Residue frames as qw, qx, qy, qz and C-alpha x, y, z in Angstrom:
[[0.044, -0.740, -0.085, 0.666, 30.44, -22.55, 16.05],
 [0.661, 0.655, 0.333, 0.152, 29.82, -21.18, 12.66],
 [0.620, 0.153, 0.086, 0.765, 32.54, -19.45, 10.61],
 [0.138, -0.744, -0.222, 0.615, 33.13, -15.84, 11.65],
 [0.336, 0.378, 0.437, 0.744, 32.33, -13.43, 8.70],
 [0.026, 0.255, 0.227, -0.940, 31.48, -9.75, 8.75],
 [0.237, 0.658, 0.714, 0.032, 27.89, -8.64, 7.98],
 [0.131, 0.344, 0.227, 0.901, 26.81, -5.52, 6.16],
 [0.174, -0.634, -0.636, 0.405, 24.90, -3.19, 8.60],
 [0.136, 0.837, 0.269, 0.458, 23.21, 0.14, 7.79],
 [0.299, 0.219, -0.368, 0.853, 25.30, 3.09, 9.32],
 [0.340, -0.458, -0.035, -0.821, 22.04, 4.79, 10.49],
 [0.844, -0.363, -0.340, -0.199, 21.26, 1.70, 12.79],
 [0.730, 0.000, -0.430, 0.532, 24.47, 2.03, 14.71],
 [0.232, -0.928, 0.034, -0.290, 25.26, 4.09, 17.85],
 [0.650, 0.244, -0.465, 0.549, 28.37, 4.67, 19.83],
 [0.555, -0.750, -0.323, 0.158, 28.89, 5.51, 23.47],
 [0.547, -0.362, 0.023, 0.755, 32.00, 7.46, 22.73],
 [0.177, 0.852, 0.121, -0.479, 31.75, 11.15, 21.65],
 [0.701, 0.609, 0.159, 0.335, 32.68, 12.05, 18.04],
 [0.049, 0.958, -0.219, 0.178, 34.68, 14.88, 19.43],
 [0.736, -0.534, 0.388, 0.148, 37.19, 12.42, 20.74],
 [0.741, 0.170, 0.504, 0.411, 38.46, 11.84, 17.30],
 [0.146, -0.418, 0.258, 0.859, 40.17, 14.21, 14.80],
 [0.629, 0.612, 0.299, -0.375, 37.67, 15.34, 12.13],
 [0.304, 0.727, -0.504, -0.354, 40.53, 15.59, 9.64],
 [0.134, -0.232, 0.963, 0.027, 41.63, 11.92, 10.28],
 [0.536, 0.342, 0.695, -0.337, 37.84, 10.81, 10.09],
 [0.518, 0.726, -0.011, -0.452, 37.42, 12.56, 6.75],
 [0.131, 0.606, -0.735, -0.275, 40.69, 11.15, 5.40],
 [0.265, -0.036, 0.960, -0.089, 39.63, 7.50, 6.38],
 [0.542, 0.502, 0.496, -0.456, 36.14, 8.15, 5.11],
 [0.481, 0.702, -0.299, -0.432, 37.31, 9.19, 1.58],
 [0.019, 0.416, -0.899, -0.138, 39.61, 6.10, 1.54],
 [0.410, 0.147, 0.871, -0.229, 36.84, 3.78, 2.50],
 [0.605, 0.641, 0.190, -0.432, 34.64, 5.22, -0.35],
 [0.345, 0.644, -0.601, -0.323, 37.40, 4.81, -2.78],
 [0.025, 0.266, -0.963, 0.043, 37.93, 1.11, -1.59],
 [0.648, -0.231, -0.489, -0.537, 34.18, 0.41, -1.20],
 [0.830, -0.475, -0.286, -0.065, 34.48, -0.50, 2.45],
 [0.306, -0.806, 0.460, -0.213, 36.71, -0.56, 5.60],
 [0.634, 0.321, -0.698, 0.090, 39.54, -3.09, 5.98],
 [0.131, 0.091, -0.768, 0.620, 39.04, -3.07, 9.77],
 [0.424, -0.545, -0.551, -0.470, 35.41, -3.97, 10.53],
 [0.341, -0.443, 0.392, -0.731, 33.81, -2.80, 13.72],
 [0.255, -0.157, -0.941, 0.159, 32.48, -5.15, 16.40],
 [0.402, -0.297, -0.081, -0.862, 28.82, -4.63, 17.21],
 [0.025, 0.187, 0.918, -0.348, 26.30, -5.83, 19.64],
 [0.204, -0.447, -0.607, -0.624, 22.57, -5.95, 18.77],
 [0.117, 0.014, 0.446, -0.887, 20.34, -3.80, 21.00],
 [0.605, 0.404, 0.408, -0.551, 17.07, -4.59, 19.23],
 [0.757, 0.362, 0.524, 0.145, 15.85, -6.01, 15.96],
 [0.483, 0.783, 0.173, 0.352, 16.93, -2.82, 14.04],
 [0.083, -0.945, 0.259, -0.182, 19.65, -1.24, 16.18],
 [0.864, 0.037, -0.259, 0.431, 23.34, -1.96, 17.15],
 [0.307, -0.935, 0.174, 0.018, 25.87, -0.43, 19.46],
 [0.555, 0.614, -0.510, 0.232, 29.73, -0.31, 18.91],
 [0.853, -0.509, 0.020, 0.115, 31.66, -2.52, 21.11],
 [0.560, -0.436, 0.331, 0.622, 35.04, -1.98, 19.46],
 [0.409, 0.289, 0.535, 0.681, 35.91, 0.29, 16.49],
 [0.042, 0.825, 0.412, -0.384, 34.43, 3.63, 17.46],
 [0.121, -0.573, 0.359, 0.727, 36.85, 5.40, 15.29],
 [0.130, 0.084, 0.846, 0.510, 35.83, 3.20, 12.29],
 [0.095, 0.656, 0.728, -0.175, 32.16, 3.94, 13.14],
 [0.029, 0.824, 0.127, -0.551, 32.61, 7.74, 12.95],
 [0.117, -0.346, 0.623, 0.692, 34.68, 7.37, 9.76],
 [0.119, 0.342, 0.890, 0.277, 31.75, 5.40, 8.31],
 [0.051, 0.776, 0.506, -0.372, 29.40, 8.25, 9.45],
 [0.070, -0.659, 0.272, 0.697, 31.60, 10.72, 7.75],
 [0.186, -0.042, 0.834, 0.517, 31.51, 8.56, 4.59],
 [0.111, 0.580, 0.805, 0.043, 27.83, 8.52, 4.60],
 [0.024, 0.826, 0.204, -0.524, 27.68, 12.31, 4.97],
 [0.079, -0.475, 0.513, 0.710, 30.03, 12.65, 1.97],
 [0.414, 0.094, -0.677, -0.601, 28.17, 10.20, -0.19],
 [0.629, -0.119, 0.457, -0.618, 24.85, 9.02, 1.36],
 [0.865, 0.263, -0.187, -0.384, 24.26, 6.24, -1.18],
 [0.671, 0.437, -0.569, 0.187, 27.67, 4.80, -1.28],
 [0.195, 0.297, -0.733, 0.580, 28.30, 4.89, 2.40],
 [0.681, -0.311, -0.150, -0.646, 25.04, 3.58, 3.45],
 [0.965, -0.222, -0.133, -0.046, 26.23, 0.17, 4.57],
 [0.049, 0.742, -0.634, 0.213, 29.38, -0.83, 6.45],
 [0.760, 0.008, -0.650, 0.021, 30.90, -4.23, 7.23],
 [0.341, -0.576, 0.486, -0.562, 30.96, -5.32, 10.88],
 [0.412, -0.023, -0.908, 0.067, 31.19, -8.34, 13.04],
 [0.594, -0.463, -0.105, -0.649, 28.18, -9.07, 15.09],
 [0.123, -0.258, 0.842, -0.457, 28.42, -10.44, 18.70],
 [0.745, -0.177, -0.471, -0.437, 26.08, -13.61, 18.98],
 [0.737, -0.546, 0.252, -0.309, 25.50, -15.58, 22.13],
 [0.985, -0.016, 0.074, 0.158, 27.61, -18.49, 20.87],
 [0.665, 0.404, -0.052, 0.626, 30.76, -16.15, 20.04],
 [0.130, -0.941, -0.012, -0.311, 30.40, -13.24, 22.29],
 [0.703, -0.671, 0.188, 0.138, 32.83, -14.30, 24.99],
 [0.792, 0.023, 0.312, 0.524, 35.49, -15.47, 22.58],
 [0.400, 0.673, 0.208, 0.586, 35.28, -12.27, 20.39],
 [0.358, -0.918, -0.005, -0.173, 35.38, -10.02, 23.50],
 [0.776, -0.467, 0.276, 0.321, 38.52, -11.77, 24.63],
 [0.673, 0.304, 0.326, 0.590, 40.07, -11.44, 21.16],
 [0.083, 0.894, 0.123, 0.422, 39.23, -7.66, 21.14],
 [0.544, -0.829, 0.117, 0.062, 40.87, -7.28, 24.63],
 [0.791, -0.231, 0.330, 0.460, 44.01, -8.86, 23.54],
 [0.548, 0.490, 0.313, 0.601, 44.28, -7.04, 20.20],
 [0.070, 0.844, 0.112, 0.520, 43.64, -3.70, 21.76],
 [0.698, -0.581, -0.145, 0.393, 45.88, -4.00, 24.75],
 [0.433, -0.269, 0.125, 0.851, 47.98, -0.73, 25.11],
 [0.257, 0.738, 0.165, -0.602, 45.46, 1.21, 23.04],
 [0.129, -0.249, 0.699, 0.658, 46.77, -0.10, 19.69],
 [0.677, 0.475, 0.239, -0.509, 44.53, -0.14, 16.75],
 [0.379, -0.186, 0.799, 0.428, 45.92, -2.94, 14.66],
 [0.629, 0.586, 0.056, -0.508, 44.88, -2.59, 10.92],
 [0.768, 0.067, 0.582, 0.258, 45.35, -5.39, 8.44],
 [0.005, -0.484, 0.457, 0.747, 47.35, -3.90, 5.28],
 [0.763, 0.474, 0.046, -0.436, 45.63, -4.29, 1.95],
 [0.837, 0.450, -0.303, 0.078, 48.73, -5.65, 0.31],
 [0.631, -0.698, 0.316, 0.123, 51.21, -6.97, 3.00],
 [0.238, 0.739, -0.613, -0.145, 54.84, -7.11, 1.88],
 [1.000, 0.010, 0.001, -0.020, 55.96, -10.66, 0.99],
 [0.281, -0.744, 0.593, 0.123, 59.40, -11.61, 2.07],
 [0.611, 0.471, -0.596, -0.224, 61.36, -13.89, -0.28],
 [0.928, -0.277, 0.171, -0.183, 61.34, -17.53, 0.82],
 [0.269, -0.599, 0.733, 0.178, 64.61, -19.50, 1.15],
 [0.194, 0.023, 0.948, 0.251, 62.99, -22.51, -0.31],
 [0.424, 0.180, -0.063, -0.886, 60.27, -21.24, -2.46],
 [0.575, 0.238, 0.763, -0.177, 57.17, -23.67, -2.88],
 [0.154, 0.008, 0.730, 0.665, 56.69, -24.63, -6.48],
 [0.494, 0.222, 0.076, -0.837, 53.55, -23.34, -8.19],
 [0.466, 0.183, 0.865, -0.005, 51.21, -26.15, -8.91],
 [0.014, 0.193, 0.650, 0.735, 49.42, -26.32, -12.26],
 [0.391, -0.160, -0.068, -0.904, 46.03, -24.60, -12.54],
 [0.716, -0.267, -0.464, -0.448, 43.87, -27.81, -12.17],
 [0.664, -0.150, -0.629, 0.374, 45.73, -28.91, -9.03],
 [0.034, 0.300, -0.314, 0.900, 45.32, -25.69, -7.13],
 [0.095, -0.493, -0.787, 0.360, 42.87, -25.55, -4.20],
 [0.054, -0.398, -0.346, -0.848, 40.09, -23.39, -5.22],
 [0.007, 0.275, 0.683, -0.677, 38.08, -21.67, -2.45],
 [0.047, 0.628, 0.702, 0.332, 34.36, -21.24, -3.11],
 [0.012, -0.385, 0.003, -0.923, 33.13, -17.62, -3.08],
 [0.201, -0.401, -0.759, 0.473, 31.42, -16.89, 0.17],
 [0.080, -0.516, -0.369, -0.769, 28.27, -14.94, -0.39],
 [0.416, -0.591, -0.656, 0.217, 27.28, -14.76, 3.24],
 [0.223, -0.278, -0.111, 0.928, 28.55, -11.14, 3.51],
 [0.182, -0.040, -0.336, -0.923, 26.00, -10.11, 0.95],
 [0.471, -0.375, -0.710, -0.366, 23.12, -12.35, 1.76],
 [0.289, -0.284, -0.691, 0.598, 23.10, -11.66, 5.63],
 [0.144, 0.263, 0.285, -0.910, 21.53, -8.23, 5.48],
 [0.458, -0.009, -0.521, -0.720, 19.18, -9.23, 2.53],
 [0.434, -0.253, -0.865, 0.021, 17.88, -12.14, 4.65],
 [0.136, -0.339, -0.572, 0.734, 16.99, -9.78, 7.41],
 [0.270, 0.231, -0.128, -0.926, 15.15, -7.48, 5.04],
 [0.416, -0.056, -0.775, -0.473, 13.31, -10.42, 3.50],
 [0.274, -0.272, -0.824, 0.414, 12.23, -11.49, 6.95],
 [0.025, 0.342, 0.332, -0.879, 10.82, -8.07, 7.58],
 [0.358, 0.132, -0.393, -0.837, 9.04, -7.78, 4.33],
 [0.410, -0.180, -0.872, -0.199, 7.42, -11.17, 4.89],
 [0.172, -0.328, -0.673, 0.640, 6.16, -9.93, 8.28],
 [0.174, 0.294, -0.049, -0.938, 4.80, -6.77, 6.74],
 [0.416, 0.040, -0.654, -0.630, 2.97, -8.83, 3.98],
 [0.312, -0.266, -0.903, 0.130, 1.46, -11.26, 6.49],
 [0.008, -0.435, -0.540, 0.721, 0.07, -8.43, 8.63],
 [0.294, 0.275, -0.239, -0.884, -1.39, -6.67, 5.50],
 [0.400, -0.100, -0.828, -0.379, -3.03, -10.04, 4.45],
 [0.223, -0.393, -0.832, 0.322, -4.66, -10.38, 7.86],
 [0.092, 0.378, 0.214, -0.896, -5.91, -6.85, 7.76],
 [0.352, 0.162, -0.493, -0.779, -7.24, -7.21, 4.37],
 [0.323, -0.255, -0.909, -0.068, -9.08, -10.59, 5.37],
 [0.095, -0.434, -0.672, 0.592, -10.60, -8.96, 8.43],
 [0.240, 0.319, -0.035, -0.916, -11.98, -5.95, 6.29],
 [0.359, -0.020, -0.774, -0.522, -13.38, -8.56, 3.68],
 [0.275, -0.344, -0.883, 0.165, -15.17, -10.46, 6.42],
 [0.012, 0.408, 0.419, -0.811, -16.45, -7.17, 7.99],
 [0.316, 0.242, -0.288, -0.871, -17.87, -5.95, 4.70],
 [0.365, -0.098, -0.856, -0.353, -19.54, -9.34, 3.97],
 [0.170, -0.361, -0.799, 0.450, -21.11, -9.30, 7.44],
 [0.173, 0.378, 0.149, -0.897, -22.58, -5.75, 6.74],
 [0.368, 0.140, -0.567, -0.724, -23.86, -6.86, 3.37],
 [0.299, -0.242, -0.920, -0.067, -25.69, -9.85, 4.90],
 [0.032, -0.439, -0.575, 0.690, -27.29, -7.59, 7.61],
 [0.229, 0.342, -0.182, -0.893, -28.45, -5.19, 4.82],
 [0.338, 0.043, -0.802, -0.490, -30.00, -8.13, 2.90],
 [0.217, -0.344, -0.880, 0.246, -31.98, -9.29, 5.91],
 [0.072, 0.378, 0.336, -0.860, -33.52, -5.88, 6.29],
 [0.436, 0.680, 0.588, -0.041, -36.66, -4.83, 4.39],
 [0.404, 0.368, 0.305, 0.779, -36.11, -2.58, 1.30],
 [0.070, -0.224, -0.225, 0.946, -36.45, 1.06, 1.81],
 [0.287, -0.141, -0.491, -0.810, -39.37, 1.23, -0.72],
 [0.501, -0.400, -0.757, -0.130, -41.49, -1.11, 1.42],
 [0.318, -0.399, -0.522, 0.684, -40.73, 0.83, 4.61],
 [0.051, 0.128, -0.030, -0.990, -41.78, 4.00, 2.91],
 [0.419, -0.269, -0.658, -0.565, -45.02, 2.44, 1.65],
 [0.503, -0.407, -0.736, 0.200, -45.75, 1.32, 5.06],
 [0.193, -0.287, -0.301, 0.889, -45.15, 4.64, 6.68],
 [0.220, -0.082, -0.329, -0.915, -47.46, 6.25, 4.15],
 [0.478, -0.390, -0.725, -0.307, -50.34, 3.79, 4.95],
 [0.399, -0.412, -0.638, 0.514, -49.87, 4.37, 8.63],
 [0.082, -0.208, -0.126, 0.967, -50.05, 8.07, 8.18],
 [0.339, -0.204, -0.498, -0.772, -53.06, 7.96, 5.98],
 [0.514, -0.422, -0.747, -0.020, -54.77, 5.77, 8.49],
 [0.326, -0.356, -0.450, 0.751, -53.85, 8.27, 11.30],
 [0.148, 0.020, -0.133, -0.980, -55.30, 11.21, 9.28],
 [0.466, -0.314, -0.625, -0.541, -58.63, 9.31, 8.63],
 [0.467, -0.448, -0.683, 0.338, -58.89, 8.38, 12.32],
 [0.145, -0.247, -0.220, 0.932, -58.59, 12.15, 13.08],
 [0.265, -0.106, -0.411, -0.866, -61.22, 12.98, 10.58],
 [0.485, -0.345, -0.784, -0.179, -63.55, 10.38, 12.08],
 [0.340, -0.436, -0.571, 0.607, -63.24, 11.87, 15.55],
 [0.009, 0.144, -0.022, -0.989, -63.88, 15.44, 14.13],
 [0.546, 0.045, -0.267, -0.793, -67.06, 14.31, 12.33],
 [0.243, -0.004, 0.932, -0.268, -68.78, 11.58, 14.32],
 [0.587, 0.390, 0.338, -0.624, -72.02, 12.23, 12.63],
 [0.404, 0.493, -0.607, -0.474, -70.70, 10.63, 9.37],
 [0.031, 0.098, -0.994, 0.041, -71.02, 7.24, 10.79],
 [0.382, 0.334, 0.668, -0.544, -74.87, 7.72, 11.37],
 [0.609, 0.560, -0.042, -0.560, -75.72, 8.16, 7.73],
 [0.820, -0.038, 0.560, 0.116, -75.67, 4.83, 6.04],
 [0.710, 0.664, 0.191, 0.135, -75.45, 5.87, 2.42],
 [0.121, 0.914, -0.341, 0.186, -72.65, 8.45, 3.06],
 [0.598, -0.588, 0.537, -0.093, -70.97, 6.07, 5.52],
 [0.905, 0.147, 0.380, 0.123, -70.84, 3.17, 3.10],
 [0.584, 0.779, -0.028, 0.226, -69.10, 5.39, 0.62],
 [0.135, -0.890, 0.379, -0.216, -66.73, 6.61, 3.11],
 [0.796, -0.376, 0.474, -0.031, -65.93, 3.21, 4.39],
 [0.894, 0.350, 0.196, 0.202, -64.85, 2.01, 1.03],
 [0.368, 0.829, -0.249, 0.340, -62.34, 4.80, 0.86],
 [0.465, -0.775, 0.373, -0.208, -60.99, 3.94, 4.19],
 [0.413, 0.435, -0.799, 0.050, -58.02, 1.64, 4.78],
 [0.737, -0.223, -0.638, -0.009, -58.29, -1.74, 6.61],
 [0.437, -0.040, -0.601, 0.668, -56.55, -0.48, 9.74],
 [0.176, -0.103, 0.182, -0.962, -58.92, 2.43, 10.20],
 [0.675, -0.217, -0.448, -0.545, -61.95, 0.17, 9.74],
 [0.688, -0.215, -0.660, 0.212, -60.66, -2.21, 12.36],
 [0.142, -0.014, -0.455, 0.879, -60.18, 0.83, 14.75],
 [0.458, -0.167, -0.088, -0.869, -63.78, 2.00, 14.12],
 [0.745, -0.220, -0.561, -0.288, -65.18, -1.51, 14.57],
 [0.539, -0.083, -0.669, 0.506, -63.32, -1.85, 17.88],
 [0.091, -0.081, 0.282, -0.952, -64.64, 1.44, 19.12],
 [0.626, -0.143, -0.248, -0.725, -68.16, 0.09, 18.35],
 [0.589, -0.327, 0.632, -0.383, -67.49, -2.92, 20.37],
 [0.902, 0.323, -0.118, -0.262, -67.22, -5.26, 17.58],
 [0.710, -0.400, 0.545, 0.198, -64.90, -8.26, 17.47],
 [0.705, 0.691, -0.133, -0.094, -62.63, -8.14, 14.41],
 [0.743, -0.392, 0.370, 0.397, -59.17, -9.42, 13.29],
 [0.013, 0.659, -0.449, -0.603, -56.55, -8.40, 10.82],
 [0.265, -0.016, 0.906, 0.330, -57.23, -11.75, 8.92],
 [0.404, 0.648, 0.603, -0.231, -60.75, -10.57, 7.92],
 [0.363, 0.429, 0.464, 0.685, -61.48, -9.01, 4.53],
 [0.002, -0.025, -0.078, 0.997, -62.06, -5.29, 4.20],
 [0.447, -0.262, -0.480, -0.707, -65.65, -5.93, 2.90],
 [0.583, -0.355, -0.723, 0.101, -66.34, -8.19, 5.91],
 [0.335, -0.252, -0.445, 0.792, -65.39, -5.53, 8.35],
 [0.221, -0.054, -0.132, -0.965, -67.54, -2.90, 6.55],
 [0.512, -0.314, -0.672, -0.433, -70.37, -5.36, 6.60],
 [0.494, -0.361, -0.663, 0.430, -70.03, -5.77, 10.39],
 [0.100, -0.208, -0.210, 0.950, -69.91, -1.97, 10.93],
 [0.309, -0.129, -0.371, -0.866, -72.93, -1.39, 8.77],
 [0.529, -0.413, -0.719, -0.180, -75.06, -4.11, 10.56],
 [0.379, -0.350, -0.510, 0.688, -74.02, -2.55, 13.96],
 [0.060, 0.067, -0.014, -0.996, -75.15, 0.87, 12.67],
 [0.457, -0.272, -0.593, -0.605, -78.43, -0.60, 11.28],
 [0.520, -0.425, -0.720, 0.178, -79.17, -2.22, 14.66],
 [0.274, -0.259, -0.363, 0.852, -78.37, 0.91, 16.49],
 [0.226, -0.039, -0.233, -0.945, -80.74, 3.05, 14.33],
 [0.500, -0.325, -0.668, -0.446, -83.53, 0.57, 14.81],
 [0.460, -0.429, -0.628, 0.458, -83.26, 0.78, 18.50]]
């Protein structure tokens, strides 16, 4: 089991099942001001995690509301509060410890500077180099930072996946646009088809134009290939789109000449 150390938890992420009205507002304010002056509570709460971003008070409801009051007085300074977190490996032991310490409703508080009674046989003070030096434990400060870093990494990963998906979608759309014909070519094709349609209508309105060889030849030269193919097919001639325009005109004129001879 790892060493038991308090963690810094945001006050806004903690809830209590005990109403605030159960405690004296005057006492809450007094403890809140003292905790702000001391930059923390000397009697940390015991919390249970209810989700990734929320906790509930198991022990220390008075301390919790004192921390809430401190945040109300100075939001920035009273934003975080030290607390012991129940974990699966230590929950049973901590709950038993809370039960023993809180028997009879006592709220034991560790004094800041406990009085020291004079010893009968005082222990001699060792020279500075021979003293046991305890390393500074930074777990209290790093625990909340580690959680925040994990959350930031998760957000960054989600943003990277979203950005990559959008880039791939844009590339796919660009490829589709490149495979399509340019708008200028489509516009030209529509104009040709419209012109051929108009000439076809004119031919239907003036059928006698096809009977005058001189005028017909001049008109045929001005007609588009699709219109000539349409005229040839109406005359029963076999033509294809691979034929040249002059070849189609020649077939039409030959057919007209044979028709006039007959």
